[in-house]
C-alpha positions in Angstrom: -17.4 7.4 -9.1 -19.6 5.1 -7.0 -19.9 6.0 -3.3 -19.5 3.1 -1.0 -20.5 2.6 2.6 -17.9 1.5 5.2 -19.7 -1.9 5.3 -19.1 -2.4 1.6 -15.5 -1.3 1.8 -14.9 -3.6 4.8 -16.2 -6.6 2.9 -13.6 -6.0 0.1 -10.6 -5.6 2.5 -8.5 -8.5 3.8 -9.6 -9.0 7.4 -6.1 -10.1 8.4 -4.7 -6.6 7.5 -7.7 -4.3 8.2 -9.9 -3.8 11.2 -13.0 -1.8 11.7 -12.5 0.0 15.0 -15.6 2.1 15.1 -18.5 2.8 12.8 -16.5 5.5 10.9 -13.0 4.0 11.0 -11.2 1.1 9.3 -7.5 0.9 10.0 -4.6 -1.0 8.5 -3.4 -3.2 11.4 0.3 -2.9 10.2 0.1 0.9 10.7 -0.9 0.9 14.4 2.0 2.2 16.4 0.4 2.7 19.8 -2.6 1.4 21.7 -3.9 3.5 24.5 -6.2 1.9 27.1 -8.9 4.3 28.3 -10.4 4.4 31.8 -13.9 3.7 30.4 -12.8 0.3 28.9 -12.3 1.6 25.4 -9.1 2.1 23.4 -7.6 4.8 21.2 -5.0 4.1 18.5 -2.1 6.1 17.1 -1.7 5.2 13.5 1.2 6.0 11.2 0.3 8.6 8.7 -2.5 10.1 10.8 -1.1 12.9 12.9 -2.9 14.6 15.8 -5.8 12.2 15.8 -6.5 9.3 18.1 -8.6 6.7 16.3 -11.3 5.4 18.6 -12.0 1.7 19.2 -15.6 1.1 20.2 -15.9 -0.9 23.4 -17.6 -3.7 21.5 -14.5 -4.1 19.4 -11.9 -4.0 22.2 -12.0 -7.7 22.8 -11.4 -8.5 19.1 -8.5 -6.1 19.0 -6.9 -7.6 22.1 -7.3 -11.0 20.5 -5.6 -9.9 17.3 -2.6 -8.3 19.2 -2.6 -11.0 21.9 -2.9 -8.5 24.8 
């Protein structure tokens, strides 16, 4: 089995359905159930199927995510 980097995986995914929130996280946009706005300008996501973990959104990606969700 070939190991892939997140960059390689990201290139293969449909950008209308998947979003790289942080260097270690790529999420399915349809699975996001809650967006938490943080005091430091960042965001955390609650994602269906991922319990007890808030998926971080890097501050450099916040603007892109707001555009996608029109918030």
